[in-house]
LOVOLO-546500 format. One record per residue (C-alpha): x, y, z; residue number from 1. Coordinates in steps of 0.5 Angstrom, whole numbers, padded with zeros to 4 digits. Layout:
N
((X, Y, Z), NUM)
...
! end
This chain:
394
((0631, 0418, 0262), 1)
((0630, 0411, 0264), 2)
((0628, 0406, 0259), 3)
((0626, 0408, 0251), 4)
((0620, 0403, 0252), 5)
((0617, 0406, 0258), 6)
((0619, 0413, 0254), 7)
((0615, 0409, 0248), 8)
((0609, 0405, 0252), 9)
((0607, 0414, 0252), 10)
((0604, 0414, 0245), 11)
((0602, 0407, 0244), 12)
((0596, 0409, 0242), 13)
((0599, 0413, 0236), 14)
((0602, 0407, 0235), 15)
((0598, 0401, 0235), 16)
((0593, 0406, 0230), 17)
((0598, 0407, 0226), 18)
((0600, 0400, 0224), 19)
((0592, 0399, 0223), 20)
((0593, 0405, 0217), 21)
((0599, 0402, 0215), 22)
((0595, 0396, 0215), 23)
((0588, 0397, 0212), 24)
((0592, 0400, 0206), 25)
((0597, 0395, 0204), 26)
((0602, 0396, 0198), 27)
((0607, 0392, 0194), 28)
((0614, 0393, 0192), 29)
((0615, 0399, 0189), 30)
((0608, 0402, 0191), 31)
((0609, 0405, 0197), 32)
((0607, 0411, 0195), 33)
((0602, 0413, 0200), 34)
((0606, 0408, 0206), 35)
((0612, 0413, 0204), 36)
((0608, 0419, 0205), 37)
((0606, 0417, 0211), 38)
((0613, 0415, 0214), 39)
((0615, 0422, 0211), 40)
((0610, 0426, 0215), 41)
((0611, 0423, 0221), 42)
((0618, 0424, 0221), 43)
((0617, 0430, 0219), 44)
((0612, 0432, 0224), 45)
((0618, 0431, 0229), 46)
((0623, 0435, 0226), 47)
((0627, 0429, 0224), 48)
((0631, 0431, 0217), 49)
((0628, 0428, 0211), 50)
((0630, 0424, 0205), 51)
((0627, 0421, 0199), 52)
((0627, 0418, 0192), 53)
((0632, 0412, 0192), 54)
((0629, 0405, 0190), 55)
((0623, 0410, 0188), 56)
((0620, 0410, 0194), 57)
((0624, 0409, 0200), 58)
((0624, 0413, 0207), 59)
((0631, 0416, 0210), 60)
((0630, 0419, 0216), 61)
((0637, 0422, 0219), 62)
((0637, 0424, 0227), 63)
((0643, 0428, 0230), 64)
((0644, 0426, 0237), 65)
((0647, 0431, 0242), 66)
((0654, 0428, 0241), 67)
((0659, 0427, 0236), 68)
((0661, 0420, 0238), 69)
((0668, 0421, 0234), 70)
((0663, 0421, 0228), 71)
((0661, 0414, 0227), 72)
((0652, 0413, 0226), 73)
((0648, 0407, 0226), 74)
((0644, 0404, 0220), 75)
((0636, 0401, 0222), 76)
((0631, 0399, 0216), 77)
((0624, 0396, 0217), 78)
((0621, 0395, 0210), 79)
((0614, 0397, 0207), 80)
((0612, 0393, 0202), 81)
((0606, 0389, 0203), 82)
((0605, 0381, 0200), 83)
((0599, 0379, 0194), 84)
((0595, 0374, 0198), 85)
((0588, 0376, 0200), 86)
((0587, 0377, 0208), 87)
((0582, 0372, 0211), 88)
((0582, 0375, 0218), 89)
((0576, 0378, 0220), 90)
((0579, 0385, 0224), 91)
((0577, 0391, 0223), 92)
((0583, 0394, 0220), 93)
((0583, 0389, 0215), 94)
((0585, 0391, 0208), 95)
((0582, 0394, 0205), 96)
((0585, 0391, 0198), 97)
((0583, 0385, 0195), 98)
((0589, 0382, 0193), 99)
((0594, 0385, 0199), 100)
((0595, 0384, 0206), 101)
((0601, 0385, 0211), 102)
((0601, 0377, 0212), 103)
((0608, 0378, 0214), 104)
((0608, 0384, 0218), 105)
((0612, 0390, 0215), 106)
((0605, 0395, 0218), 107)
((0609, 0393, 0225), 108)
((0617, 0394, 0222), 109)
((0615, 0400, 0220), 110)
((0612, 0403, 0226), 111)
((0617, 0400, 0230), 112)
((0622, 0404, 0226), 113)
((0617, 0410, 0228), 114)
((0616, 0410, 0235), 115)
((0624, 0410, 0235), 116)
((0625, 0414, 0231), 117)
((0620, 0419, 0235), 118)
((0623, 0417, 0241), 119)
((0631, 0419, 0238), 120)
((0628, 0425, 0236), 121)
((0625, 0428, 0243), 122)
((0631, 0425, 0247), 123)
((0637, 0424, 0243), 124)
((0640, 0421, 0248), 125)
((0647, 0419, 0243), 126)
((0652, 0421, 0239), 127)
((0654, 0421, 0232), 128)
((0647, 0421, 0228), 129)
((0643, 0415, 0227), 130)
((0639, 0414, 0220), 131)
((0632, 0411, 0219), 132)
((0631, 0407, 0214), 133)
((0624, 0405, 0210), 134)
((0626, 0401, 0205), 135)
((0621, 0398, 0199), 136)
((0621, 0392, 0196), 137)
((0623, 0386, 0201), 138)
((0618, 0381, 0198), 139)
((0620, 0381, 0192), 140)
((0624, 0386, 0187), 141)
((0631, 0387, 0193), 142)
((0629, 0393, 0194), 143)
((0635, 0394, 0199), 144)
((0639, 0393, 0193), 145)
((0637, 0397, 0189), 146)
((0638, 0402, 0195), 147)
((0645, 0400, 0195), 148)
((0646, 0402, 0188), 149)
((0642, 0408, 0189), 150)
((0648, 0410, 0193), 151)
((0645, 0408, 0200), 152)
((0651, 0408, 0204), 153)
((0655, 0414, 0200), 154)
((0649, 0418, 0202), 155)
((0648, 0416, 0208), 156)
((0654, 0412, 0211), 157)
((0652, 0408, 0217), 158)
((0659, 0405, 0220), 159)
((0653, 0399, 0221), 160)
((0646, 0397, 0221), 161)
((0641, 0393, 0224), 162)
((0634, 0390, 0223), 163)
((0629, 0388, 0227), 164)
((0623, 0381, 0223), 165)
((0617, 0379, 0228), 166)
((0617, 0372, 0229), 167)
((0611, 0368, 0231), 168)
((0614, 0362, 0233), 169)
((0617, 0365, 0239), 170)
((0613, 0368, 0245), 171)
((0613, 0376, 0245), 172)
((0617, 0380, 0250), 173)
((0624, 0374, 0247), 174)
((0629, 0377, 0242), 175)
((0634, 0372, 0238), 176)
((0640, 0374, 0236), 177)
((0646, 0370, 0233), 178)
((0652, 0370, 0230), 179)
((0653, 0367, 0222), 180)
((0648, 0366, 0217), 181)
((0641, 0367, 0220), 182)
((0637, 0367, 0212), 183)
((0638, 0363, 0206), 184)
((0640, 0364, 0200), 185)
((0633, 0365, 0196), 186)
((0635, 0362, 0189), 187)
((0630, 0359, 0183), 188)
((0630, 0354, 0179), 189)
((0626, 0352, 0172), 190)
((0627, 0346, 0168), 191)
((0623, 0345, 0162), 192)
((0624, 0337, 0159), 193)
((0622, 0337, 0152), 194)
((0620, 0330, 0149), 195)
((0616, 0327, 0144), 196)
((0609, 0327, 0146), 197)
((0604, 0323, 0143), 198)
((0597, 0318, 0145), 199)
((0598, 0316, 0151), 200)
((0596, 0308, 0149), 201)
((0602, 0307, 0145), 202)
((0607, 0309, 0150), 203)
((0612, 0306, 0145), 204)
((0612, 0311, 0141), 205)
((0614, 0317, 0144), 206)
((0619, 0319, 0149), 207)
((0614, 0321, 0155), 208)
((0617, 0327, 0158), 209)
((0613, 0326, 0164), 210)
((0616, 0321, 0166), 211)
((0623, 0324, 0165), 212)
((0621, 0330, 0169), 213)
((0619, 0325, 0176), 214)
((0626, 0321, 0176), 215)
((0629, 0329, 0175), 216)
((0625, 0332, 0182), 217)
((0627, 0325, 0185), 218)
((0634, 0325, 0182), 219)
((0635, 0333, 0185), 220)
((0633, 0330, 0192), 221)
((0640, 0327, 0192), 222)
((0643, 0333, 0193), 223)
((0641, 0334, 0199), 224)
((0643, 0327, 0201), 225)
((0649, 0325, 0198), 226)
((0653, 0331, 0196), 227)
((0652, 0336, 0201), 228)
((0656, 0335, 0207), 229)
((0650, 0332, 0213), 230)
((0653, 0338, 0217), 231)
((0652, 0344, 0213), 232)
((0645, 0345, 0210), 233)
((0641, 0346, 0203), 234)
((0634, 0346, 0200), 235)
((0633, 0343, 0194), 236)
((0624, 0344, 0192), 237)
((0620, 0343, 0186), 238)
((0615, 0347, 0187), 239)
((0610, 0346, 0181), 240)
((0610, 0343, 0176), 241)
((0606, 0344, 0169), 242)
((0605, 0339, 0162), 243)
((0606, 0343, 0156), 244)
((0597, 0341, 0156), 245)
((0592, 0338, 0160), 246)
((0585, 0336, 0160), 247)
((0586, 0330, 0156), 248)
((0587, 0323, 0160), 249)
((0590, 0320, 0153), 250)
((0596, 0324, 0150), 251)
((0603, 0325, 0153), 252)
((0605, 0333, 0153), 253)
((0611, 0335, 0148), 254)
((0615, 0338, 0156), 255)
((0615, 0339, 0163), 256)
((0617, 0345, 0166), 257)
((0619, 0344, 0172), 258)
((0619, 0350, 0178), 259)
((0623, 0351, 0184), 260)
((0628, 0354, 0189), 261)
((0636, 0353, 0191), 262)
((0636, 0355, 0199), 263)
((0643, 0354, 0202), 264)
((0649, 0359, 0206), 265)
((0654, 0356, 0204), 266)
((0658, 0360, 0197), 267)
((0660, 0353, 0196), 268)
((0655, 0350, 0198), 269)
((0651, 0355, 0193), 270)
((0656, 0353, 0187), 271)
((0655, 0346, 0189), 272)
((0648, 0345, 0188), 273)
((0648, 0350, 0182), 274)
((0653, 0345, 0178), 275)
((0650, 0339, 0180), 276)
((0642, 0341, 0178), 277)
((0644, 0343, 0173), 278)
((0649, 0335, 0171), 279)
((0642, 0333, 0173), 280)
((0637, 0335, 0170), 281)
((0641, 0334, 0164), 282)
((0644, 0327, 0165), 283)
((0638, 0325, 0167), 284)
((0633, 0328, 0161), 285)
((0638, 0324, 0157), 286)
((0637, 0318, 0160), 287)
((0630, 0318, 0158), 288)
((0631, 0319, 0151), 289)
((0629, 0327, 0152), 290)
((0633, 0334, 0154), 291)
((0632, 0339, 0159), 292)
((0635, 0347, 0159), 293)
((0635, 0349, 0166), 294)
((0634, 0356, 0169), 295)
((0639, 0358, 0175), 296)
((0637, 0365, 0178), 297)
((0641, 0368, 0183), 298)
((0635, 0371, 0189), 299)
((0637, 0374, 0195), 300)
((0645, 0372, 0198), 301)
((0643, 0369, 0204), 302)
((0643, 0374, 0210), 303)
((0649, 0374, 0215), 304)
((0651, 0377, 0221), 305)
((0658, 0380, 0223), 306)
((0660, 0377, 0230), 307)
((0661, 0385, 0234), 308)
((0655, 0386, 0232), 309)
((0651, 0381, 0233), 310)
((0654, 0380, 0239), 311)
((0652, 0388, 0241), 312)
((0646, 0386, 0238), 313)
((0644, 0381, 0243), 314)
((0648, 0386, 0249), 315)
((0642, 0391, 0248), 316)
((0637, 0385, 0247), 317)
((0639, 0383, 0255), 318)
((0638, 0391, 0257), 319)
((0631, 0391, 0254), 320)
((0629, 0384, 0255), 321)
((0632, 0381, 0260), 322)
((0638, 0377, 0260), 323)
((0633, 0371, 0260), 324)
((0630, 0373, 0254), 325)
((0634, 0373, 0249), 326)
((0636, 0367, 0245), 327)
((0643, 0366, 0242), 328)
((0643, 0360, 0239), 329)
((0636, 0360, 0235), 330)
((0638, 0356, 0228), 331)
((0638, 0360, 0222), 332)
((0632, 0358, 0218), 333)
((0632, 0357, 0210), 334)
((0627, 0363, 0209), 335)
((0631, 0369, 0205), 336)
((0632, 0377, 0206), 337)
((0633, 0383, 0202), 338)
((0637, 0386, 0208), 339)
((0641, 0382, 0206), 340)
((0644, 0386, 0200), 341)
((0645, 0392, 0207), 342)
((0650, 0386, 0210), 343)
((0655, 0386, 0204), 344)
((0656, 0392, 0205), 345)
((0656, 0394, 0212), 346)
((0656, 0390, 0218), 347)
((0650, 0389, 0222), 348)
((0646, 0383, 0225), 349)
((0638, 0381, 0223), 350)
((0635, 0380, 0229), 351)
((0627, 0376, 0230), 352)
((0622, 0380, 0235), 353)
((0617, 0374, 0239), 354)
((0611, 0376, 0238), 355)
((0608, 0369, 0239), 356)
((0603, 0366, 0233), 357)
((0601, 0357, 0233), 358)
((0595, 0355, 0228), 359)
((0590, 0359, 0229), 360)
((0594, 0363, 0224), 361)
((0598, 0368, 0226), 362)
((0604, 0365, 0222), 363)
((0608, 0370, 0218), 364)
((0605, 0369, 0209), 365)
((0598, 0367, 0212), 366)
((0593, 0370, 0210), 367)
((0590, 0371, 0217), 368)
((0596, 0373, 0220), 369)
((0596, 0379, 0224), 370)
((0602, 0384, 0227), 371)
((0602, 0384, 0235), 372)
((0601, 0391, 0237), 373)
((0602, 0389, 0244), 374)
((0611, 0387, 0242), 375)
((0610, 0395, 0238), 376)
((0614, 0399, 0244), 377)
((0619, 0393, 0246), 378)
((0621, 0393, 0239), 379)
((0622, 0400, 0238), 380)
((0624, 0401, 0245), 381)
((0630, 0396, 0242), 382)
((0632, 0399, 0236), 383)
((0632, 0406, 0240), 384)
((0637, 0402, 0245), 385)
((0641, 0400, 0240), 386)
((0642, 0407, 0237), 387)
((0644, 0409, 0244), 388)
((0649, 0404, 0244), 389)
((0653, 0403, 0239), 390)
((0653, 0411, 0240), 391)
((0655, 0412, 0246), 392)
((0655, 0420, 0249), 393)
((0662, 0422, 0250), 394)
! end
């Protein structure tokens, strides 16, 4: 049958054109109506059974192999949404919508899964069933969680599931996949410090929430340095500080609002960090005569690859990329990913596909970002090979 990559290279040009079209028409989470219609039309044109409606704009394609493989099934997932970022690049296919762009490469992910879909529909060189899951709202809204809650795995009972994300920090032609944690939980911190405002020249008559908030920010860093084991990982970052009044140089405000994020991998670490955020903010504020209201909002859970499926993903990577080009000891990242919700329901693996990058603007979530079209056949071929390896013909 030949390598899936070589077969997919035959229509690489068409896939590039498709990716450019998606890039030019980015859509935010749960608004991917044009994107999902395009996906559904392409799948149907290749004779693939199409299902729409999960998580509003989600699409699932069903491809049956030439054998049964004991009735087993595999899921492959790609995300479709864009970011609320204004594109600054000068490519001919740049975003046609101000304030929206594919700054994370989801246009490339969708294209690669479509490339794999076309190959699988043409060859069907596998047993069992492949479910091709095109998911909305990864960047915000937790589209993966919504699909699961709306019955994704009841309607499409995959035994295992995989996803592929482009990785600018990894050279093209390389793949990284490992067992265990690969992406962090993404929790939000909101703290409102309340004092008593007044004239900045008479600080003895006020309760200064700015001073209290400043000490809270500093004290929160002790969670990582003094509460969590040095061989564990946690991030506590305050990213925004807003006072109840702006513009006056001689007025101490009544309140200060802090917004930040808490990142972790382990459940115990997550719970400990949440507890310490509440204790530190409350008691530091009290020490300055102020008060603190703490709102901790849990976001995506950590993305944790299962052992067997991570090994299989690496083995398939060696087949497609070559053994020397598969990294199995890459460090986890503190970024988040809502594929985690699917991994809570099914064993599977989340892998990173090298695409190069650097200070010129290829990093993720950068307004000058653009997906590397040259890796499309590699990623699509890898996804197709996962199906053939997981569901061999009997």
